[in-house]
All heavy atoms as TSV, in Angstrom:
chain	resi	resn	atom	element	x	y	z
A	1	MET	N	N	-21.626	7.808	1.667
A	1	MET	CA	C	-22.316	7.723	2.911
A	1	MET	C	C	-21.499	8.528	4.054
A	1	MET	O	O	-22.167	9.020	4.889
A	1	MET	CB	C	-22.365	6.267	3.345
A	1	MET	CG	C	-23.405	5.409	2.449
A	1	MET	SD	S	-23.544	3.752	3.014
A	1	MET	CE	C	-24.108	3.879	4.586
A	2	MET	N	N	-20.205	8.546	3.852
A	2	MET	CA	C	-19.456	9.210	4.940
A	2	MET	C	C	-19.660	10.746	4.869
A	2	MET	O	O	-19.799	11.468	5.786
A	2	MET	CB	C	-17.953	8.916	4.853
A	2	MET	CG	C	-17.556	7.487	5.018
A	2	MET	SD	S	-18.157	6.726	6.449
A	2	MET	CE	C	-19.551	5.825	5.864
A	3	GLU	N	N	-19.759	11.249	3.630
A	3	GLU	CA	C	-20.091	12.695	3.442
A	3	GLU	C	C	-21.411	13.093	3.939
A	3	GLU	O	O	-21.670	14.265	4.304
A	3	GLU	CB	C	-19.903	13.038	1.998
A	3	GLU	CG	C	-18.491	13.168	1.573
A	3	GLU	CD	C	-18.323	13.739	0.162
A	3	GLU	OE1	O	-18.596	12.991	-0.856
A	3	GLU	OE2	O	-17.893	14.888	0.024
A	4	ALA	N	N	-22.332	12.179	3.952
A	4	ALA	CA	C	-23.684	12.446	4.475
A	4	ALA	C	C	-23.792	12.234	5.965
A	4	ALA	O	O	-24.891	12.308	6.547
A	4	ALA	CB	C	-24.650	11.510	3.759
A	5	ALA	N	N	-22.607	12.018	6.712
A	5	ALA	CA	C	-22.552	11.789	8.060
A	5	ALA	C	C	-23.456	10.603	8.539
A	5	ALA	O	O	-24.055	10.675	9.615
A	5	ALA	CB	C	-22.972	13.062	8.816
A	6	LEU	N	N	-23.302	9.566	7.745
A	6	LEU	CA	C	-24.086	8.350	8.114
A	6	LEU	C	C	-23.272	7.206	8.703
A	6	LEU	O	O	-23.722	6.179	8.943
A	6	LEU	CB	C	-24.766	7.780	6.848
A	6	LEU	CG	C	-25.806	8.654	6.161
A	6	LEU	CD1	C	-26.332	8.106	4.870
A	6	LEU	CD2	C	-26.960	8.929	7.130
A	7	GLY	N	N	-22.027	7.553	9.090
A	7	GLY	CA	C	-21.271	6.526	9.686
A	7	GLY	C	C	-19.780	6.790	9.583
A	7	GLY	O	O	-19.353	7.912	9.204
A	8	VAL	N	N	-18.960	5.760	9.842
A	8	VAL	CA	C	-17.534	5.823	9.625
A	8	VAL	C	C	-17.085	4.638	8.697
A	8	VAL	O	O	-17.819	3.729	8.521
A	8	VAL	CB	C	-16.798	5.748	11.013
A	8	VAL	CG1	C	-17.194	6.884	11.884
A	8	VAL	CG2	C	-17.090	4.376	11.696
A	9	ALA	N	N	-15.918	4.756	8.232
A	9	ALA	CA	C	-15.304	3.683	7.343
A	9	ALA	C	C	-13.880	3.528	7.641
A	9	ALA	O	O	-13.174	4.450	8.023
A	9	ALA	CB	C	-15.532	4.073	5.904
A	10	ILE	N	N	-13.421	2.312	7.495
A	10	ILE	CA	C	-12.048	2.078	7.610
A	10	ILE	C	C	-11.506	1.882	6.211
A	10	ILE	O	O	-11.941	1.030	5.476
A	10	ILE	CB	C	-11.803	0.763	8.460
A	10	ILE	CG1	C	-12.318	0.985	9.898
A	10	ILE	CG2	C	-10.288	0.395	8.437
A	10	ILE	CD1	C	-12.213	-0.224	10.732
A	11	VAL	N	N	-10.550	2.704	5.838
A	11	VAL	CA	C	-9.963	2.666	4.494
A	11	VAL	C	C	-8.462	2.816	4.604
A	11	VAL	O	O	-7.908	3.395	5.563
A	11	VAL	CB	C	-10.515	3.856	3.610
A	11	VAL	CG1	C	-12.008	3.710	3.386
A	11	VAL	CG2	C	-10.155	5.219	4.204
A	12	PRO	N	N	-7.774	2.298	3.602
A	12	PRO	CA	C	-6.272	2.449	3.647
A	12	PRO	C	C	-5.806	3.887	3.401
A	12	PRO	O	O	-6.637	4.577	2.746
A	12	PRO	CB	C	-5.707	1.519	2.579
A	12	PRO	CG	C	-6.947	1.356	1.634
A	12	PRO	CD	C	-8.199	1.465	2.481
A	13	SER	N	N	-4.713	4.242	3.849
A	13	SER	CA	C	-4.237	5.615	3.686
A	13	SER	C	C	-3.992	5.899	2.240
A	13	SER	O	O	-4.008	7.088	1.817
A	13	SER	CB	C	-2.924	5.846	4.449
A	13	SER	OG	O	-1.988	4.880	4.040
A	14	LEU	N	N	-3.898	4.905	1.410
A	14	LEU	CA	C	-3.782	5.204	-0.055
A	14	LEU	C	C	-5.064	5.862	-0.662
A	14	LEU	O	O	-5.034	6.449	-1.696
A	14	LEU	CB	C	-3.538	3.846	-0.890
A	14	LEU	CG	C	-2.197	3.190	-0.559
A	14	LEU	CD1	C	-2.151	1.754	-1.245
A	14	LEU	CD2	C	-1.055	4.001	-1.069
A	15	ALA	N	N	-6.139	5.709	0.101
A	15	ALA	CA	C	-7.424	6.356	-0.423
A	15	ALA	C	C	-7.400	7.871	-0.050
A	15	ALA	O	O	-8.360	8.497	-0.632
A	15	ALA	CB	C	-8.600	5.634	0.297
A	16	ALA	N	N	-6.461	8.409	0.581
A	16	ALA	CA	C	-6.482	9.778	1.009
A	16	ALA	C	C	-6.668	10.751	-0.252
A	16	ALA	O	O	-7.421	11.712	-0.227
A	16	ALA	CB	C	-5.300	10.134	1.809
A	17	SER	N	N	-5.999	10.414	-1.343
A	17	SER	CA	C	-6.057	11.286	-2.459
A	17	SER	C	C	-7.463	11.311	-3.170
A	17	SER	O	O	-7.795	12.167	-3.898
A	17	SER	CB	C	-4.972	10.877	-3.503
A	17	SER	OG	O	-5.223	9.594	-3.996
A	18	MET	N	N	-8.282	10.311	-2.801
A	18	MET	CA	C	-9.636	10.263	-3.406
A	18	MET	C	C	-10.724	10.870	-2.569
A	18	MET	O	O	-11.803	10.896	-2.886
A	18	MET	CB	C	-9.882	8.762	-3.792
A	18	MET	CG	C	-9.039	8.120	-4.725
A	18	MET	SD	S	-9.469	6.478	-5.078
A	18	MET	CE	C	-8.728	5.636	-3.688
A	19	LEU	N	N	-10.325	11.248	-1.301
A	19	LEU	CA	C	-11.367	11.754	-0.339
A	19	LEU	C	C	-11.595	13.189	-0.674
A	19	LEU	O	O	-10.751	13.947	-1.070
A	19	LEU	CB	C	-10.893	11.626	1.086
A	19	LEU	CG	C	-10.631	10.219	1.598
A	19	LEU	CD1	C	-10.185	10.271	3.046
A	19	LEU	CD2	C	-12.008	9.390	1.544
A	20	SER	N	N	-12.877	13.585	-0.462
A	20	SER	CA	C	-13.145	15.039	-0.558
A	20	SER	C	C	-12.567	15.796	0.614
A	20	SER	O	O	-12.203	15.214	1.619
A	20	SER	CB	C	-14.757	15.266	-0.667
A	20	SER	OG	O	-15.231	15.141	0.615
A	21	ASP	N	N	-12.544	17.108	0.451
A	21	ASP	CA	C	-12.049	17.993	1.492
A	21	ASP	C	C	-12.817	17.987	2.735
A	21	ASP	O	O	-12.369	18.472	3.776
A	21	ASP	CB	C	-11.843	19.430	0.987
A	21	ASP	CG	C	-10.789	19.493	-0.104
A	21	ASP	OD1	O	-9.914	18.598	-0.096
A	21	ASP	OD2	O	-10.856	20.377	-0.937
A	22	THR	N	N	-14.036	17.491	2.746
A	22	THR	CA	C	-14.930	17.482	3.901
A	22	THR	C	C	-14.672	16.298	4.789
A	22	THR	O	O	-15.214	16.219	5.859
A	22	THR	CB	C	-16.378	17.502	3.414
A	22	THR	OG1	O	-16.755	16.354	2.733
A	22	THR	CG2	C	-16.793	18.759	2.615
A	23	LEU	N	N	-13.903	15.344	4.257
A	23	LEU	CA	C	-13.571	14.117	5.087
A	23	LEU	C	C	-12.121	14.217	5.653
A	23	LEU	O	O	-11.276	14.779	5.089
A	23	LEU	CB	C	-13.821	12.855	4.243
A	23	LEU	CG	C	-15.165	12.737	3.723
A	23	LEU	CD1	C	-15.203	11.534	2.716
A	23	LEU	CD2	C	-16.251	12.482	4.838
A	24	THR	N	N	-11.940	13.531	6.759
A	24	THR	CA	C	-10.719	13.499	7.439
A	24	THR	C	C	-10.263	12.007	7.777
A	24	THR	O	O	-11.090	11.260	8.263
A	24	THR	CB	C	-10.738	14.292	8.759
A	24	THR	OG1	O	-11.174	15.573	8.511
A	24	THR	CG2	C	-9.411	14.275	9.432
A	25	LEU	N	N	-9.012	11.752	7.507
A	25	LEU	CA	C	-8.471	10.384	7.874
A	25	LEU	C	C	-7.917	10.539	9.256
A	25	LEU	O	O	-7.202	11.437	9.595
A	25	LEU	CB	C	-7.397	9.969	6.863
A	25	LEU	CG	C	-7.757	9.487	5.539
A	25	LEU	CD1	C	-6.506	9.095	4.689
A	25	LEU	CD2	C	-8.653	8.257	5.651
A	26	VAL	N	N	-8.254	9.518	10.063
A	26	VAL	CA	C	-7.772	9.467	11.466
A	26	VAL	C	C	-7.059	8.128	11.579
A	26	VAL	O	O	-7.685	7.107	11.352
A	26	VAL	CB	C	-8.886	9.580	12.483
A	26	VAL	CG1	C	-8.341	9.447	13.875
A	26	VAL	CG2	C	-9.631	10.872	12.288
A	27	PRO	N	N	-5.760	8.143	11.889
A	27	PRO	CA	C	-5.045	6.889	11.984
A	27	PRO	C	C	-5.489	6.004	13.090
A	27	PRO	O	O	-5.820	6.440	14.147
A	27	PRO	CB	C	-3.570	7.265	12.160
A	27	PRO	CG	C	-3.598	8.708	12.603
A	27	PRO	CD	C	-4.936	9.282	12.152
A	28	LEU	N	N	-5.548	4.654	12.871
A	28	LEU	CA	C	-5.917	3.735	13.839
A	28	LEU	C	C	-4.661	3.319	14.628
A	28	LEU	O	O	-3.669	3.310	13.999
A	28	LEU	CB	C	-6.580	2.470	13.228
A	28	LEU	CG	C	-7.907	2.696	12.560
A	28	LEU	CD1	C	-8.408	1.432	11.875
A	28	LEU	CD2	C	-8.956	3.235	13.490
A	29	ARG	N	N	-4.854	2.930	15.859
A	29	ARG	CA	C	-3.735	2.452	16.604
A	29	ARG	C	C	-4.114	1.079	17.147
A	29	ARG	O	O	-5.279	0.878	17.549
A	29	ARG	CB	C	-3.388	3.302	17.775
A	29	ARG	CG	C	-2.923	4.706	17.317
A	29	ARG	CD	C	-1.551	4.674	16.734
A	29	ARG	NE	N	-1.142	6.018	16.389
A	29	ARG	CZ	C	-0.636	6.268	15.219
A	29	ARG	NH1	N	-0.470	5.353	14.310
A	29	ARG	NH2	N	-0.228	7.496	14.937
A	30	PRO	N	N	-3.345	0.037	17.198
A	30	PRO	CA	C	-1.925	0.033	16.784
A	30	PRO	C	C	-1.884	-0.051	15.159
A	30	PRO	O	O	-2.756	-0.515	14.636
A	30	PRO	CB	C	-1.420	-1.284	17.376
A	30	PRO	CG	C	-2.589	-2.172	17.518
A	30	PRO	CD	C	-3.816	-1.265	17.746
A	31	ARG	N	N	-0.767	0.416	14.716
A	31	ARG	CA	C	-0.527	0.417	13.318
A	31	ARG	C	C	-0.168	-1.003	12.880
A	31	ARG	O	O	0.632	-1.692	13.496
A	31	ARG	CB	C	0.579	1.346	12.951
A	31	ARG	CG	C	0.869	1.410	11.529
A	31	ARG	CD	C	2.029	2.326	11.166
A	31	ARG	NE	N	2.393	2.155	9.801
A	31	ARG	CZ	C	3.226	2.911	9.153
A	31	ARG	NH1	N	3.789	3.974	9.825
A	31	ARG	NH2	N	3.441	2.705	7.856
A	32	LEU	N	N	-0.792	-1.501	11.756
A	32	LEU	CA	C	-0.481	-2.780	11.260
A	32	LEU	C	C	0.473	-2.703	10.105
A	32	LEU	O	O	0.456	-1.719	9.342
A	32	LEU	CB	C	-1.807	-3.454	10.786
A	32	LEU	CG	C	-2.805	-3.704	11.906
A	32	LEU	CD1	C	-4.027	-4.404	11.252
A	32	LEU	CD2	C	-2.246	-4.649	12.926
A	33	GLU	N	N	1.336	-3.548	10.044
A	33	GLU	CA	C	2.316	-3.682	8.913
A	33	GLU	C	C	2.207	-5.073	8.258
A	33	GLU	O	O	1.806	-6.007	8.869
A	33	GLU	CB	C	3.746	-3.480	9.393
A	33	GLU	CG	C	3.963	-2.062	9.942
A	33	GLU	CD	C	5.360	-1.750	10.263
A	33	GLU	OE1	O	6.254	-2.543	9.821
A	33	GLU	OE2	O	5.641	-0.714	10.933
A	34	ARG	N	N	2.425	-5.092	7.006
A	34	ARG	CA	C	2.409	-6.304	6.249
A	34	ARG	C	C	3.796	-6.557	5.589
A	34	ARG	O	O	4.479	-5.720	5.259
A	34	ARG	CB	C	1.341	-6.219	5.157
A	34	ARG	CG	C	-0.073	-6.082	5.723
A	34	ARG	CD	C	-1.016	-6.057	4.576
A	34	ARG	NE	N	-2.358	-5.993	5.060
A	34	ARG	CZ	C	-3.065	-4.847	5.253
A	34	ARG	NH1	N	-2.551	-3.705	4.929
A	34	ARG	NH2	N	-4.289	-4.932	5.763
A	35	ARG	N	N	3.959	-7.806	5.317
A	35	ARG	CA	C	5.221	-8.231	4.619
A	35	ARG	C	C	4.750	-8.627	3.201
A	35	ARG	O	O	3.900	-9.528	3.007
A	35	ARG	CB	C	5.894	-9.443	5.327
A	35	ARG	CG	C	7.145	-9.871	4.487
A	35	ARG	CD	C	7.772	-11.065	5.161
A	35	ARG	NE	N	8.217	-10.597	6.496
A	35	ARG	CZ	C	9.019	-11.298	7.323
A	35	ARG	NH1	N	9.383	-12.538	6.972
A	35	ARG	NH2	N	9.437	-10.883	8.451
A	36	LEU	N	N	5.371	-8.066	2.228
A	36	LEU	CA	C	5.036	-8.350	0.879
A	36	LEU	C	C	6.215	-9.181	0.316
A	36	LEU	O	O	7.461	-8.857	0.435
A	36	LEU	CB	C	5.015	-7.083	0.014
A	36	LEU	CG	C	4.823	-7.180	-1.461
A	36	LEU	CD1	C	3.407	-7.910	-1.767
A	36	LEU	CD2	C	4.833	-5.845	-2.103
A	37	VAL	N	N	5.979	-10.404	-0.168
A	37	VAL	CA	C	6.963	-11.260	-0.783
A	37	VAL	C	C	6.833	-11.225	-2.302
A	37	VAL	O	O	5.732	-11.562	-2.860
A	37	VAL	CB	C	6.743	-12.703	-0.199
A	37	VAL	CG1	C	7.780	-13.677	-0.778
A	37	VAL	CG2	C	6.763	-12.698	1.320
A	38	LEU	N	N	7.928	-10.874	-2.926
A	38	LEU	CA	C	7.899	-10.873	-4.390
A	38	LEU	C	C	8.713	-12.039	-4.819
A	38	LEU	O	O	9.822	-12.340	-4.389
A	38	LEU	CB	C	8.589	-9.570	-4.880
A	38	LEU	CG	C	7.948	-8.326	-4.487
A	38	LEU	CD1	C	8.823	-7.088	-4.908
A	38	LEU	CD2	C	6.589	-8.137	-5.064
A	39	THR	N	N	8.173	-12.790	-5.764
A	39	THR	CA	C	8.842	-13.992	-6.345
A	39	THR	C	C	8.545	-14.008	-7.842
A	39	THR	O	O	7.536	-13.455	-8.313
A	39	THR	CB	C	8.425	-15.208	-5.628
A	39	THR	OG1	O	9.156	-16.303	-6.147
A	39	THR	CG2	C	6.953	-15.518	-5.834
A	40	GLY	N	N	9.432	-14.631	-8.524
A	40	GLY	CA	C	9.247	-14.715	-9.989
A	40	GLY	C	C	10.033	-15.841	-10.551
A	40	GLY	O	O	10.786	-16.507	-9.916
A	41	PRO	N	N	9.900	-16.021	-11.841
A	41	PRO	CA	C	10.641	-17.074	-12.522
A	41	PRO	C	C	12.165	-16.780	-12.601
A	41	PRO	O	O	12.547	-15.632	-12.658
A	41	PRO	CB	C	9.980	-17.097	-13.930
A	41	PRO	CG	C	9.492	-15.755	-14.143
A	41	PRO	CD	C	9.019	-15.221	-12.778
A	42	THR	N	N	12.864	-17.835	-12.536
A	42	THR	CA	C	14.366	-17.641	-12.638
A	42	THR	C	C	14.901	-17.786	-14.075
A	42	THR	O	O	16.028	-17.491	-14.346
A	42	THR	CB	C	15.099	-18.675	-11.701
A	42	THR	OG1	O	14.698	-20.006	-12.076
A	42	THR	CG2	C	14.787	-18.444	-10.269
A	43	THR	N	N	14.023	-18.291	-14.935
A	43	THR	CA	C	14.487	-18.600	-16.268
A	43	THR	C	C	14.046	-17.503	-17.285
A	43	THR	O	O	14.330	-17.603	-18.528
A	43	THR	CB	C	13.949	-19.942	-16.763
A	43	THR	OG1	O	12.453	-19.941	-16.668
A	43	THR	CG2	C	14.463	-21.055	-15.895
A	44	ARG	N	N	13.243	-16.513	-16.897
A	44	ARG	CA	C	12.855	-15.461	-17.761
A	44	ARG	C	C	12.599	-14.195	-16.936
A	44	ARG	O	O	12.488	-14.275	-15.698
A	44	ARG	CB	C	11.536	-15.821	-18.504
A	44	ARG	CG	C	10.407	-16.247	-17.761
A	44	ARG	CD	C	9.256	-16.716	-18.611
A	44	ARG	NE	N	8.256	-17.462	-17.950
A	44	ARG	CZ	C	7.320	-16.922	-17.057
A	44	ARG	NH1	N	7.351	-15.600	-16.843
A	44	ARG	NH2	N	6.459	-17.724	-16.457
A	45	PRO	N	N	12.452	-13.032	-17.612
A	45	PRO	CA	C	12.280	-11.793	-16.835
A	45	PRO	C	C	10.981	-11.786	-16.095
A	45	PRO	O	O	10.005	-12.409	-16.542
A	45	PRO	CB	C	12.264	-10.703	-17.950
A	45	PRO	CG	C	12.923	-11.329	-19.083
A	45	PRO	CD	C	12.669	-12.855	-19.066
A	46	TRP	N	N	10.953	-11.068	-14.964
A	46	TRP	CA	C	9.681	-10.857	-14.219
A	46	TRP	C	C	8.786	-9.889	-15.006
A	46	TRP	O	O	9.130	-9.137	-15.881
A	46	TRP	CB	C	9.931	-10.283	-12.912
A	46	TRP	CG	C	10.596	-11.176	-11.885
A	46	TRP	CD1	C	11.057	-12.352	-12.120
A	46	TRP	CD2	C	10.862	-10.822	-10.485
A	46	TRP	NE1	N	11.617	-12.961	-11.003
A	46	TRP	CE2	C	11.477	-12.027	-9.967
A	46	TRP	CE3	C	10.551	-9.795	-9.789
A	46	TRP	CZ2	C	11.904	-12.078	-8.680
A	46	TRP	CZ3	C	10.968	-9.846	-8.405
A	46	TRP	CH2	C	11.605	-10.954	-7.879
A	47	HIS	N	N	7.454	-10.101	-14.662
A	47	HIS	CA	C	6.467	-9.138	-15.294
A	47	HIS	C	C	6.900	-7.636	-14.953
A	47	HIS	O	O	7.303	-7.436	-13.832
A	47	HIS	CB	C	5.094	-9.396	-14.611
A	47	HIS	CG	C	3.968	-8.753	-15.314
A	47	HIS	ND1	N	3.672	-7.410	-15.038
A	47	HIS	CD2	C	3.090	-9.160	-16.296
A	47	HIS	CE1	C	2.669	-7.018	-15.764
A	47	HIS	NE2	N	2.286	-8.089	-16.596
A	48	PRO	N	N	6.735	-6.767	-15.857
A	48	PRO	CA	C	7.102	-5.374	-15.622
A	48	PRO	C	C	6.426	-4.778	-14.308
A	48	PRO	O	O	7.135	-3.926	-13.721
A	48	PRO	CB	C	6.595	-4.606	-16.804
A	48	PRO	CG	C	6.527	-5.696	-17.945
A	48	PRO	CD	C	6.254	-6.959	-17.223
A	49	ASN	N	N	5.275	-5.198	-14.019
A	49	ASN	CA	C	4.646	-4.669	-12.766
A	49	ASN	C	C	5.366	-5.118	-11.519
A	49	ASN	O	O	5.504	-4.447	-10.518
A	49	ASN	CB	C	3.149	-4.979	-12.715
A	49	ASN	CG	C	2.371	-4.321	-13.725
A	49	ASN	OD1	O	2.741	-3.291	-14.276
A	49	ASN	ND2	N	1.123	-4.806	-13.987
A	50	VAL	N	N	5.757	-6.340	-11.494
A	50	VAL	CA	C	6.491	-6.861	-10.403
A	50	VAL	C	C	7.842	-6.118	-10.282
A	50	VAL	O	O	8.298	-5.799	-9.155
A	50	VAL	CB	C	6.682	-8.377	-10.471
A	50	VAL	CG1	C	7.560	-8.985	-9.292
A	50	VAL	CG2	C	5.347	-9.077	-10.483
A	51	THR	N	N	8.474	-5.985	-11.436
A	51	THR	CA	C	9.838	-5.282	-11.349
A	51	THR	C	C	9.601	-3.888	-10.874
A	51	THR	O	O	10.466	-3.347	-10.084
A	51	THR	CB	C	10.330	-5.290	-12.877
A	51	THR	OG1	O	10.432	-6.635	-13.316
A	51	THR	CG2	C	11.717	-4.610	-12.895
A	52	ALA	N	N	8.575	-3.173	-11.284
A	52	ALA	CA	C	8.330	-1.799	-10.787
A	52	ALA	C	C	8.094	-1.741	-9.318
A	52	ALA	O	O	8.621	-0.910	-8.584
A	52	ALA	CB	C	7.105	-1.222	-11.472
A	53	ILE	N	N	7.325	-2.705	-8.753
A	53	ILE	CA	C	7.131	-2.762	-7.321
A	53	ILE	C	C	8.465	-3.003	-6.564
A	53	ILE	O	O	8.747	-2.370	-5.601
A	53	ILE	CB	C	6.151	-3.891	-6.968
A	53	ILE	CG1	C	4.686	-3.436	-7.414
A	53	ILE	CG2	C	6.017	-4.127	-5.437
A	53	ILE	CD1	C	3.643	-4.456	-7.307
A	54	ARG	N	N	9.182	-3.941	-7.108
A	54	ARG	CA	C	10.528	-4.257	-6.537
A	54	ARG	C	C	11.380	-3.008	-6.494
A	54	ARG	O	O	12.045	-2.654	-5.497
A	54	ARG	CB	C	11.228	-5.368	-7.327
A	54	ARG	CG	C	12.588	-5.704	-6.676
A	54	ARG	CD	C	13.589	-6.371	-7.715
A	54	ARG	NE	N	13.764	-5.420	-8.808
A	54	ARG	CZ	C	14.043	-5.851	-10.004
A	54	ARG	NH1	N	14.133	-7.093	-10.284
A	54	ARG	NH2	N	14.279	-4.997	-10.950
A	55	ASP	N	N	11.460	-2.269	-7.603
A	55	ASP	CA	C	12.249	-1.067	-7.724
A	55	ASP	C	C	11.831	0.045	-6.727
A	55	ASP	O	O	12.609	0.629	-6.071
A	55	ASP	CB	C	12.206	-0.535	-9.118
A	55	ASP	CG	C	12.929	-1.421	-10.130
A	55	ASP	OD1	O	13.649	-2.356	-9.675
A	55	ASP	OD2	O	12.754	-1.242	-11.371
A	56	LEU	N	N	10.510	0.212	-6.533
A	56	LEU	CA	C	10.027	1.131	-5.595
A	56	LEU	C	C	10.377	0.791	-4.090
A	56	LEU	O	O	10.743	1.583	-3.386
A	56	LEU	CB	C	8.446	1.273	-5.634
A	56	LEU	CG	C	7.957	2.042	-6.848
A	56	LEU	CD1	C	6.397	1.887	-6.977
A	56	LEU	CD2	C	8.268	3.520	-6.662
A	57	CYS	N	N	10.284	-0.512	-3.890
A	57	CYS	CA	C	10.748	-1.004	-2.540
A	57	CYS	C	C	12.213	-0.704	-2.258
A	57	CYS	O	O	12.574	-0.332	-1.143
A	57	CYS	CB	C	10.366	-2.496	-2.357
A	57	CYS	SG	S	8.596	-2.852	-2.272
A	58	GLU	N	N	13.006	-0.947	-3.279
A	58	GLU	CA	C	14.452	-0.724	-3.121
A	58	GLU	C	C	14.675	0.807	-2.909
A	58	GLU	O	O	15.516	1.118	-2.056
A	58	GLU	CB	C	15.139	-1.194	-4.367
A	58	GLU	CG	C	15.298	-2.712	-4.482
A	58	GLU	CD	C	15.995	-3.185	-5.726
A	58	GLU	OE1	O	16.089	-2.384	-6.653
A	58	GLU	OE2	O	16.493	-4.267	-5.757
A	59	GLN	N	N	14.053	1.647	-3.676
A	59	GLN	CA	C	14.193	3.079	-3.482
A	59	GLN	C	C	13.884	3.575	-2.100
A	59	GLN	O	O	14.436	4.540	-1.563
A	59	GLN	CB	C	13.358	3.822	-4.567
A	59	GLN	CG	C	13.828	3.729	-6.017
A	59	GLN	CD	C	12.823	4.324	-6.929
A	59	GLN	OE1	O	11.953	4.960	-6.585
A	59	GLN	NE2	N	13.033	4.024	-8.225
A	60	HIS	N	N	12.863	2.967	-1.524
A	60	HIS	CA	C	12.422	3.378	-0.211
A	60	HIS	C	C	12.981	2.574	0.967
A	60	HIS	O	O	12.534	2.732	2.102
A	60	HIS	CB	C	10.892	3.398	-0.141
A	60	HIS	CG	C	10.205	4.382	-1.109
A	60	HIS	ND1	N	10.148	5.658	-0.749
A	60	HIS	CD2	C	9.719	4.190	-2.259
A	60	HIS	CE1	C	9.562	6.325	-1.741
A	60	HIS	NE2	N	9.325	5.482	-2.712
A	61	GLY	N	N	13.881	1.753	0.666
A	61	GLY	CA	C	14.616	1.017	1.675
A	61	GLY	C	C	13.763	-0.058	2.342
A	61	GLY	O	O	14.019	-0.393	3.523
A	62	ALA	N	N	12.682	-0.508	1.603
A	62	ALA	CA	C	11.743	-1.354	2.218
A	62	ALA	C	C	11.968	-2.844	1.767
A	62	ALA	O	O	11.180	-3.695	2.026
A	62	ALA	CB	C	10.314	-1.020	1.894
A	63	LEU	N	N	13.070	-3.063	1.071
A	63	LEU	CA	C	13.313	-4.368	0.524
A	63	LEU	C	C	14.357	-5.076	1.318
A	63	LEU	O	O	15.411	-4.572	1.556
A	63	LEU	CB	C	13.748	-4.275	-0.975
A	63	LEU	CG	C	13.842	-5.561	-1.740
A	63	LEU	CD1	C	12.503	-6.215	-1.907
A	63	LEU	CD2	C	14.424	-5.238	-3.126
A	64	THR	N	N	14.035	-6.329	1.808
A	64	THR	CA	C	14.953	-7.160	2.424
A	64	THR	C	C	15.244	-8.379	1.635
A	64	THR	O	O	14.279	-9.120	1.409
A	64	THR	CB	C	14.378	-7.549	3.864
A	64	THR	OG1	O	14.089	-6.398	4.578
A	64	THR	CG2	C	15.373	-8.382	4.635
A	65	PRO	N	N	16.431	-8.601	1.218
A	65	PRO	CA	C	16.701	-9.731	0.389
A	65	PRO	C	C	16.424	-11.024	1.185
A	65	PRO	O	O	16.546	-11.175	2.325
A	65	PRO	CB	C	18.245	-9.672	0.131
A	65	PRO	CG	C	18.595	-8.270	0.513
A	65	PRO	CD	C	17.610	-7.799	1.469
A	66	ALA	N	N	15.927	-12.015	0.371
A	66	ALA	CA	C	15.617	-13.313	0.934
A	66	ALA	C	C	16.911	-13.968	1.316
A	66	ALA	O	O	17.964	-13.750	0.768
A	66	ALA	CB	C	14.857	-14.153	-0.100
A	67	GLY	N	N	16.824	-14.789	2.374
A	67	GLY	CA	C	18.043	-15.333	2.831
A	67	GLY	C	C	17.827	-16.429	3.641
A	67	GLY	O	O	17.935	-17.355	4.145
């Protein structure tokens, strides 16, 4: 619908790679941020997907240890 110039849509920036070259993302203000809380069992390993998200957060300095 957006390519047909029938309106606007609010989409996350993660969708940018899926947009055609005829569409443009315009950031909204104010910018919203979310807090992601990762938790898992203490008696067995976490699910590999949770571990991967945790590792990405650590690499980008976005992880704050619980305290």
